[in-house]
MIMAR-457089 format. One record per residue (C-alpha): residue number from 1; y, x, z; residue in one letter. Coordinates in nm, 3 decimals. Each point is the difference from the previous one (the first is absolute). Last residue first. Layout:
N
REC,NUM,Y,X,Z,A
...
end
This chain:
453
REC,453,3.054,2.007,-1.562,A
REC,452,-0.165,-0.169,-0.297,G
REC,451,-0.296,0.231,0.000,G
REC,450,-0.043,-0.056,0.371,L
REC,449,-0.008,-0.376,-0.045,E
REC,448,-0.240,0.028,-0.295,A
REC,447,-0.226,0.230,0.202,L
REC,446,-0.012,-0.254,0.283,A
REC,445,-0.075,-0.290,-0.235,Q
REC,444,-0.280,0.188,-0.176,A
REC,443,-0.150,0.109,0.332,L
REC,442,0.005,-0.354,0.142,S
REC,441,-0.154,-0.141,-0.317,N
REC,440,-0.281,0.258,-0.006,A
REC,439,-0.083,-0.060,0.368,Q
REC,438,-0.001,-0.380,-0.044,R
REC,437,-0.215,0.023,-0.313,R
REC,436,-0.260,0.224,0.163,E
REC,435,0.000,-0.223,0.310,Y
REC,434,-0.067,-0.306,-0.215,L
REC,433,-0.275,0.180,-0.194,A
REC,432,-0.161,0.076,0.336,I
REC,431,-0.005,-0.370,0.085,E
REC,430,-0.175,-0.106,-0.319,D
REC,429,0.127,-0.355,-0.049,T
REC,428,-0.254,-0.280,0.014,V
REC,427,-0.081,-0.175,-0.326,A
REC,426,0.062,-0.372,-0.030,T
REC,425,-0.162,-0.337,0.066,G
REC,424,-0.121,0.093,0.347,L
REC,423,-0.355,-0.117,-0.069,A
REC,422,-0.013,0.201,-0.322,Q
REC,421,0.152,0.292,0.188,E
REC,420,-0.277,-0.015,0.259,F
REC,419,-0.271,-0.008,-0.264,T
REC,418,0.154,0.301,-0.176,Q
REC,417,0.033,0.185,0.330,Q
REC,416,-0.370,-0.038,0.075,S
REC,415,-0.092,0.303,0.204,S
REC,414,-0.376,0.061,-0.007,H
REC,413,-0.190,-0.157,0.280,S
REC,412,-0.069,0.036,0.369,S
REC,411,-0.044,-0.341,0.158,Y
REC,410,-0.368,0.059,0.077,E
REC,409,0.095,0.309,0.195,D
REC,408,0.169,-0.207,0.269,R
REC,407,0.211,0.235,0.212,T
REC,406,0.034,-0.118,0.355,G
REC,405,0.129,-0.340,0.100,D
REC,404,0.222,-0.047,0.304,G
REC,403,0.277,-0.159,-0.202,L
REC,402,0.275,0.199,0.165,N
REC,401,-0.142,0.350,-0.029,S
REC,400,-0.142,-0.080,-0.342,Q
REC,399,0.328,-0.119,-0.148,F
REC,398,0.197,0.296,0.135,I
REC,397,-0.256,0.247,-0.134,G
REC,396,-0.006,-0.179,-0.336,A
REC,395,0.377,0.031,-0.024,A
REC,394,-0.021,0.370,0.086,S
REC,393,-0.261,0.065,-0.271,V
REC,392,0.203,-0.205,-0.250,P
REC,391,0.328,0.185,0.061,L
REC,390,0.321,-0.200,-0.041,F
REC,389,0.338,-0.002,-0.174,D
REC,388,0.369,0.078,0.051,E
REC,387,-0.024,0.377,0.052,Y
REC,386,0.353,0.118,0.078,I
REC,385,0.152,0.245,-0.248,M
REC,384,0.078,0.330,0.171,P
REC,383,0.358,0.125,-0.042,T
REC,382,0.135,0.238,-0.263,A
REC,381,0.369,0.101,0.005,V
REC,380,0.197,0.148,-0.289,L
REC,379,0.328,0.192,0.016,A
REC,378,-0.119,0.183,0.308,G
REC,377,-0.007,0.345,-0.162,T
REC,376,-0.375,0.033,0.051,A
REC,375,-0.068,-0.351,-0.137,L
REC,374,0.198,0.074,-0.316,L
REC,373,-0.182,0.331,-0.031,R
REC,372,-0.340,-0.167,0.031,E
REC,371,0.091,-0.276,-0.246,I
REC,370,0.122,0.238,-0.270,N
REC,369,-0.240,-0.078,-0.284,D
REC,368,0.044,-0.375,0.058,S
REC,367,0.361,0.038,-0.107,T
REC,366,0.335,0.007,0.175,A
REC,365,0.116,0.329,-0.149,D
REC,364,0.076,0.236,0.284,E
REC,363,0.347,0.091,0.120,A
REC,362,-0.010,-0.294,0.234,T
REC,361,0.248,-0.231,0.161,T
REC,360,-0.088,-0.263,0.256,A
REC,359,0.244,-0.287,0.045,G
REC,358,-0.271,-0.245,0.095,P
REC,357,-0.338,0.174,0.054,V
REC,356,-0.232,-0.100,-0.285,A
REC,355,-0.313,-0.177,0.118,R
REC,354,-0.367,0.053,-0.082,Y
REC,353,-0.270,-0.220,0.149,H
REC,352,-0.328,0.179,0.056,F
REC,351,-0.368,-0.049,-0.079,F
REC,350,-0.279,0.210,0.150,A
REC,349,-0.258,0.261,-0.104,L
REC,348,0.212,0.160,-0.272,E
REC,347,-0.057,0.349,0.139,Q
REC,346,0.376,0.053,0.026,R
REC,345,0.052,-0.339,0.165,R
REC,344,-0.274,0.027,0.260,L
REC,343,0.096,0.362,0.068,A
REC,342,0.364,-0.098,0.054,D
REC,341,-0.095,-0.283,0.232,Q
REC,340,-0.231,0.214,0.214,D
REC,339,-0.341,-0.101,0.128,D
REC,338,-0.212,0.131,-0.287,P
REC,337,-0.355,-0.149,0.000,F
REC,336,-0.234,0.286,0.090,E
REC,335,-0.016,-0.101,0.366,A
REC,334,-0.111,-0.352,-0.091,F
REC,333,-0.355,0.033,0.138,A
REC,332,0.124,0.162,0.321,Q
REC,331,0.260,-0.270,0.054,A
REC,330,-0.262,-0.267,-0.066,L
REC,329,-0.236,0.138,0.267,H
REC,328,0.286,0.020,0.250,A
REC,327,0.098,-0.359,-0.087,Q
REC,326,-0.356,-0.123,0.051,H
REC,325,-0.038,0.178,0.332,D
REC,324,0.328,-0.146,0.126,A
REC,323,-0.091,-0.346,-0.131,N
REC,322,-0.324,0.012,0.193,S
REC,321,-0.369,0.039,-0.078,V
REC,320,0.085,0.005,-0.370,A
REC,319,-0.353,0.114,-0.096,P
REC,318,0.147,0.232,-0.266,D
REC,317,-0.282,0.188,-0.178,G
REC,316,0.105,-0.082,-0.353,Q
REC,315,0.307,-0.220,-0.020,R
REC,314,0.225,0.307,-0.014,S
REC,313,-0.149,0.113,-0.331,A
REC,312,0.077,-0.335,-0.162,A
REC,311,0.353,0.013,0.139,L
REC,310,0.050,0.352,-0.136,L
REC,309,-0.104,-0.101,-0.352,Q
REC,308,0.197,-0.323,0.010,D
REC,307,0.314,0.186,0.112,Y
REC,306,-0.042,0.270,-0.266,L
REC,305,-0.043,-0.259,-0.275,M
REC,304,0.291,-0.197,0.144,R
REC,303,0.225,0.306,-0.019,G
REC,302,-0.085,0.064,-0.366,K
REC,301,0.063,-0.367,-0.081,R
REC,300,0.330,0.033,0.183,T
REC,299,0.030,-0.084,0.369,L
REC,298,0.242,-0.245,0.160,A
REC,297,0.172,0.138,0.311,V
REC,296,-0.071,-0.144,0.342,G
REC,295,-0.038,-0.345,0.152,R
REC,294,-0.097,-0.081,0.356,Q
REC,293,-0.174,-0.333,0.048,E
REC,292,-0.066,-0.250,0.277,I
REC,291,-0.236,-0.298,-0.003,E
REC,290,-0.035,-0.323,0.193,G
REC,289,-0.303,-0.230,-0.009,F
REC,288,-0.140,-0.321,-0.143,R
REC,287,-0.369,-0.047,-0.080,A
REC,286,-0.216,-0.122,0.287,T
REC,285,-0.110,-0.364,0.013,H
REC,284,-0.131,-0.193,0.299,Q
REC,283,-0.164,-0.340,0.017,G
REC,282,0.039,-0.374,0.040,E
REC,281,-0.206,-0.274,-0.166,A
REC,280,0.188,-0.302,-0.137,E
REC,279,-0.216,-0.014,-0.320,D
REC,278,0.295,0.140,-0.198,A
REC,277,0.018,0.300,0.232,F
REC,276,0.253,0.083,0.271,Y
REC,275,0.116,0.354,0.066,I
REC,274,0.067,0.209,0.310,S
REC,273,0.129,0.352,-0.060,E
REC,272,-0.149,0.343,0.067,E
REC,271,0.275,0.248,-0.083,L
REC,270,-0.056,0.300,-0.222,A
REC,269,0.025,0.340,0.165,K
REC,268,0.324,0.190,-0.024,F
REC,267,0.078,0.202,-0.307,S
REC,266,0.028,0.349,-0.146,T
REC,265,0.132,0.140,-0.324,Q
REC,264,0.106,0.331,-0.157,R
REC,263,0.137,0.000,-0.355,L
REC,262,0.082,0.247,-0.277,L
REC,261,0.110,0.339,0.131,I
REC,260,0.191,0.101,0.312,P
REC,259,0.179,0.337,-0.015,C
REC,258,-0.047,0.163,0.343,H
REC,257,-0.344,-0.158,0.005,R
REC,256,-0.209,-0.247,0.199,R
REC,255,-0.335,-0.045,-0.174,P
REC,254,-0.062,-0.201,-0.318,P
REC,253,-0.113,-0.363,0.002,G
REC,252,-0.127,-0.231,0.275,E
REC,251,0.095,0.037,0.366,I
REC,250,-0.308,-0.028,0.219,I
REC,249,-0.155,-0.230,0.259,A
REC,248,0.187,-0.321,-0.076,K
REC,247,0.281,-0.069,0.244,P
REC,246,-0.026,-0.229,0.305,T
REC,245,0.340,-0.148,0.089,I
REC,244,0.102,-0.065,0.360,G
REC,243,0.331,0.183,-0.043,K
REC,242,-0.124,0.321,0.166,T
REC,241,-0.305,-0.023,-0.228,P
REC,240,0.228,0.026,-0.307,M
REC,239,0.167,0.321,0.118,R
REC,238,-0.235,0.258,-0.149,Q
REC,237,-0.029,-0.172,-0.337,Q
REC,236,0.380,-0.043,-0.016,V
REC,235,0.055,0.370,0.077,A
REC,234,-0.251,0.102,-0.267,D
REC,233,0.166,-0.234,-0.250,I
REC,232,0.331,0.184,0.018,D
REC,231,0.266,-0.118,-0.248,L
REC,230,-0.127,-0.356,0.012,T
REC,229,-0.027,-0.267,-0.268,R
REC,228,-0.074,-0.359,0.100,P
REC,227,-0.322,-0.166,-0.115,T
REC,226,-0.085,-0.368,-0.021,L
REC,225,-0.356,-0.125,0.028,H
REC,224,-0.235,-0.279,-0.102,N
REC,223,0.256,-0.214,-0.182,I
REC,222,-0.172,-0.330,-0.067,H
REC,221,-0.151,-0.017,-0.347,P
REC,220,-0.069,-0.375,-0.022,G
REC,219,-0.138,-0.311,0.159,R
REC,218,-0.280,0.175,0.185,F
REC,217,-0.374,0.063,-0.042,C
REC,216,-0.014,0.216,-0.312,V
REC,215,0.207,0.311,0.071,V
REC,214,-0.085,0.048,0.368,D
REC,213,-0.367,-0.086,-0.056,A
REC,212,-0.021,0.261,-0.275,I
REC,211,0.171,0.256,0.225,L
REC,210,-0.256,-0.055,0.273,R
REC,209,-0.283,0.090,-0.239,H
REC,208,-0.330,-0.170,-0.095,E
REC,207,-0.045,-0.125,0.357,Q
REC,206,0.353,-0.137,-0.005,H
REC,205,-0.077,-0.197,-0.316,L
REC,204,-0.305,-0.162,0.159,A
REC,203,0.184,-0.053,0.329,Q
REC,202,0.293,-0.169,-0.171,Y
REC,201,-0.233,-0.231,-0.194,T
REC,200,-0.182,-0.099,0.320,A
REC,199,0.325,-0.059,0.190,L
REC,198,0.141,-0.243,-0.253,D
REC,197,0.260,0.099,-0.255,V
REC,196,0.380,-0.027,-0.041,T
REC,195,0.074,0.192,0.319,A
REC,194,0.272,-0.134,0.228,D
REC,193,0.187,0.270,0.191,R
REC,192,0.252,0.041,-0.280,H
REC,191,0.189,0.328,-0.052,W
REC,190,0.297,-0.005,-0.239,R
REC,189,-0.014,0.199,-0.323,F
REC,188,0.037,-0.276,-0.259,T
REC,187,0.256,-0.177,0.220,E
REC,186,0.240,0.293,-0.039,L
REC,185,0.042,-0.085,-0.367,A
REC,184,0.152,-0.338,0.093,E
REC,183,0.264,0.139,0.234,V
REC,182,0.085,0.291,-0.230,V
REC,181,0.020,-0.233,-0.302,F
REC,180,0.235,-0.238,0.180,T
REC,179,0.244,0.284,0.066,E
REC,178,-0.032,0.124,-0.357,A
REC,177,0.073,-0.349,-0.135,E
REC,176,0.316,-0.020,0.212,A
REC,175,0.106,0.350,-0.108,E
REC,174,-0.057,-0.057,-0.371,N
REC,173,-0.333,0.091,-0.153,L
REC,172,-0.074,0.225,-0.297,G
REC,171,-0.089,0.035,-0.366,G
REC,170,0.032,-0.368,-0.096,Q
REC,169,-0.360,-0.084,-0.090,A
REC,168,-0.182,0.258,0.214,E
REC,167,0.210,-0.073,0.307,F
REC,166,-0.047,-0.374,-0.055,R
REC,165,-0.377,0.046,-0.023,E
REC,164,0.000,0.197,0.326,I
REC,163,0.219,-0.273,0.152,L
REC,162,-0.246,-0.272,-0.102,A
REC,161,-0.292,0.201,0.140,V
REC,160,0.186,0.042,0.330,A
REC,159,0.063,-0.376,0.022,Q
REC,158,-0.365,-0.077,-0.080,P
REC,157,-0.107,0.225,0.291,T
REC,156,-0.205,0.310,-0.080,V
REC,155,-0.360,0.048,0.123,I
REC,154,-0.155,-0.305,-0.165,E
REC,153,-0.367,-0.037,0.098,R
REC,152,-0.307,-0.134,-0.180,S
REC,151,-0.069,0.313,-0.206,A
REC,150,-0.040,0.210,0.314,I
REC,149,-0.266,-0.232,0.142,I
REC,148,-0.184,-0.012,-0.333,A
REC,147,-0.005,0.381,-0.030,A
REC,146,-0.139,0.036,0.355,A
REC,145,-0.278,-0.249,-0.071,R
REC,144,-0.089,0.177,-0.324,D
REC,143,-0.025,0.336,0.177,R
REC,142,-0.207,-0.149,0.283,L
REC,141,-0.243,-0.148,-0.252,E
REC,140,-0.015,0.324,-0.200,A
REC,139,-0.073,0.221,0.305,D
REC,138,0.089,0.352,-0.121,A
REC,137,0.373,-0.024,0.077,I
REC,136,0.157,0.275,-0.213,L
REC,135,0.097,-0.250,-0.271,E
REC,134,0.232,-0.164,0.253,L
REC,133,0.232,0.298,-0.018,R
REC,132,0.282,-0.116,0.226,L
REC,131,0.341,0.096,-0.135,L
REC,130,0.218,0.218,0.224,S
REC,129,0.378,-0.003,0.014,T
REC,128,0.188,0.281,0.174,F
REC,127,0.343,-0.159,0.036,L
REC,126,0.295,0.237,-0.011,R
REC,125,0.357,-0.024,0.131,F
REC,124,0.213,0.295,-0.113,P
REC,123,0.329,-0.164,0.106,N
REC,122,0.343,0.109,-0.118,L
REC,121,-0.094,0.360,-0.074,K
REC,120,-0.310,-0.103,-0.196,L
REC,119,0.205,-0.237,-0.216,A
REC,118,0.253,0.274,-0.073,E
REC,117,-0.270,0.250,-0.098,D
REC,116,-0.202,-0.223,-0.232,D
REC,115,-0.356,-0.126,0.060,I
REC,114,-0.002,-0.289,0.243,P
REC,113,-0.346,-0.081,0.141,R
REC,112,-0.323,-0.188,-0.059,F
REC,111,-0.288,0.226,0.097,A
REC,110,-0.331,-0.034,-0.182,T
REC,109,-0.350,-0.086,0.113,A
REC,108,-0.376,0.005,-0.026,H
REC,107,-0.224,-0.176,0.247,V
REC,106,-0.353,0.005,0.140,P
REC,105,0.047,0.273,0.268,V
REC,104,-0.275,0.265,0.001,G
REC,103,0.216,0.305,-0.070,A
REC,102,-0.073,-0.010,-0.374,V
REC,101,0.088,-0.370,0.020,S
REC,100,0.354,0.097,0.096,L
REC,99,0.121,0.042,-0.357,D
REC,98,0.377,0.051,0.001,Y
REC,97,0.213,-0.042,-0.312,Y
REC,96,0.363,0.106,0.000,G
REC,95,0.330,-0.189,-0.025,V
REC,94,0.024,-0.377,-0.048,P
REC,93,0.366,-0.113,-0.003,F
REC,92,0.244,-0.122,0.263,M
REC,91,0.350,-0.115,-0.096,G
REC,90,-0.011,-0.301,0.230,M
REC,89,-0.053,-0.259,-0.275,V
REC,88,-0.264,0.238,-0.137,A
REC,87,-0.188,-0.048,0.328,F
REC,86,-0.061,-0.367,-0.077,M
REC,85,-0.125,0.075,-0.353,R
REC,84,-0.247,0.257,0.131,R
REC,83,-0.096,-0.254,0.266,L
REC,82,-0.105,-0.243,-0.273,L
REC,81,-0.209,0.265,-0.175,A
REC,80,-0.182,0.091,0.322,L
REC,79,-0.077,-0.362,0.084,E
REC,78,-0.137,-0.065,-0.348,E
REC,77,-0.210,0.317,0.011,P
REC,76,-0.167,-0.128,0.317,S
REC,75,-0.033,0.060,0.376,G
REC,74,0.320,0.158,0.120,V
REC,73,0.053,0.257,0.274,R
REC,72,0.332,0.093,0.162,I
REC,71,0.157,0.318,0.132,A
REC,70,0.352,0.076,0.116,G
REC,69,0.238,0.289,-0.036,H
REC,68,0.318,0.034,0.191,R
REC,67,0.329,0.189,-0.020,E
REC,66,0.299,-0.174,0.158,V
REC,65,0.108,0.273,0.242,H
REC,64,-0.099,0.290,-0.225,L
REC,63,0.189,-0.150,-0.295,R
REC,62,0.339,0.083,0.151,E
REC,61,-0.090,0.356,0.096,M
REC,60,-0.159,0.084,-0.335,E
REC,59,0.319,-0.002,-0.208,G
REC,58,-0.065,0.359,-0.105,N
REC,57,0.295,0.152,0.183,A
REC,56,-0.076,-0.200,0.315,T
REC,55,-0.366,0.098,0.012,L
REC,54,0.092,0.365,-0.062,T
REC,53,0.265,-0.002,0.273,D
REC,52,-0.245,-0.156,0.247,A
REC,51,-0.265,0.257,-0.092,L
REC,50,0.246,0.283,0.064,R
REC,49,0.109,-0.154,0.329,V
REC,48,-0.355,-0.007,0.134,D
REC,47,0.023,-0.088,0.372,R
REC,46,0.191,-0.327,-0.036,E
REC,45,-0.184,-0.106,-0.317,I
REC,44,-0.341,0.050,0.161,V
REC,43,0.105,-0.192,0.313,E
REC,42,0.132,-0.292,-0.206,R
REC,41,-0.321,-0.013,-0.203,N
REC,40,-0.213,-0.005,0.314,V
REC,39,0.201,-0.283,0.155,D
REC,38,-0.004,-0.205,-0.323,A
REC,37,-0.377,0.049,-0.031,V
REC,36,-0.052,-0.126,0.356,L
REC,35,0.222,-0.302,-0.055,S
REC,34,-0.180,-0.090,-0.324,L
REC,33,-0.337,0.036,0.176,L
REC,32,0.103,-0.242,0.273,T
REC,31,0.098,-0.249,-0.270,G
REC,30,-0.339,0.048,-0.165,Y
REC,29,-0.161,-0.065,0.338,Q
REC,28,0.149,-0.352,-0.014,P
REC,27,-0.223,-0.093,-0.298,V
REC,26,0.099,-0.343,-0.139,E
REC,25,0.363,0.010,0.111,Q
REC,24,0.041,0.362,-0.105,Q
REC,23,-0.172,-0.087,-0.328,Y
REC,22,0.257,-0.269,-0.076,M
REC,21,0.295,0.231,0.066,D
REC,20,-0.154,0.272,-0.220,S
REC,19,-0.060,-0.247,-0.283,M
REC,18,0.359,-0.125,0.026,A
REC,17,0.126,0.358,-0.018,Q
REC,16,-0.221,0.068,-0.302,S
REC,15,0.119,-0.319,-0.171,F
REC,14,0.369,0.070,0.052,R
REC,13,-0.032,0.353,-0.140,D
REC,12,-0.213,-0.119,-0.292,R
REC,11,0.258,-0.267,-0.088,I
REC,10,0.273,0.265,0.020,R
REC,9,-0.190,0.225,-0.240,D
REC,8,-0.064,-0.291,-0.238,A
REC,7,0.374,-0.050,-0.027,S
REC,6,0.148,-0.345,0.061,Y
REC,5,0.100,-0.138,-0.337,F
REC,4,0.357,-0.114,-0.066,H
REC,3,0.096,0.335,-0.153,D
REC,2,-0.264,-0.035,-0.271,S
REC,1,-0.282,0.254,0.015,M
end
């Protein structure tokens, strides 16, 4: 980019902070949650010096305080494609395909996020973006009505559209343009108490599925949750009631481990908020909530196969009476998954960043054939690569716990990634391929540095 352009990474950083400030004003419990997570993280860092040193060495400490992911839902291919262009201004690109219809939720999704190491260190802000699958609504009249309502709205301000077009034409935005863009882009995700439909239409869509009503009946894709990252999700889950926050029943994802893997998530219950309909009727709407996540190491294709296999086995015969019972059941099911960093690396179950130790000397040739010896002598260091993406089963569990709807078998369908990518206007990036490339690049760079020593 030209020197006079404000970097996409800095625009993303400003936008994510503005989004967090807005959501704190809209949902005060989110602010309480941020304070709780900050307290827990500080306590973990104070008692675990080794973890603190690792976070610092890997540039994780700085991003921990700003890290968020949000979730939005759009109603049409046109809306999805326009948001793809908006997020590109912020250096966020579609990674992964998630089909939630197999879990009874009528959407499929991707995550817009930064993809290179430096961008992730600065601010790894992600937006999990779901597209409503209107074709899964069996009632043709209701489906057509929903499509017409969505088609009649404009979810991005004219000023934001103009700045997106300017970014695309000139390759960037200057600082003044970037500042205006953040303000205008934020309007797309703001909550509005005024529905765009009458009460009868809302009720018909709500009866089909709460999520459909949430997507169709408002001005745009209001942010429905923001998620800080914690270093101890079990402690946050336990303490939420002491702060007046009611957590969902169980923590989604893998069990607590010495070496965390992938992603664990929990949330507080969605708020019931007053809304006003187009026919001047008043009512209540439930959709927006707060979420917390704990991220572990990204798994290779081999590791994901083992994870999926063990998760499927764990879901048999688990009534999830309580979170404690559920976690004990999970721990038993995942007993055969190695819980040691060296074993995860040697068995090629997880991805690692490789780094040459400055000033290190080695009698070994710095080649891929000598990685184990270079690690043993301390010339080379391998650290777990943080998982930057999502888990469809966990996402569906969060959705269902906050929408109040159980699994709807009639929404189950075959994944439709091709249809989603046609709506998006581009292919989504394979997230595991990204981790493979990042690991390979880090190793090549480290070996080159050692070879040149």
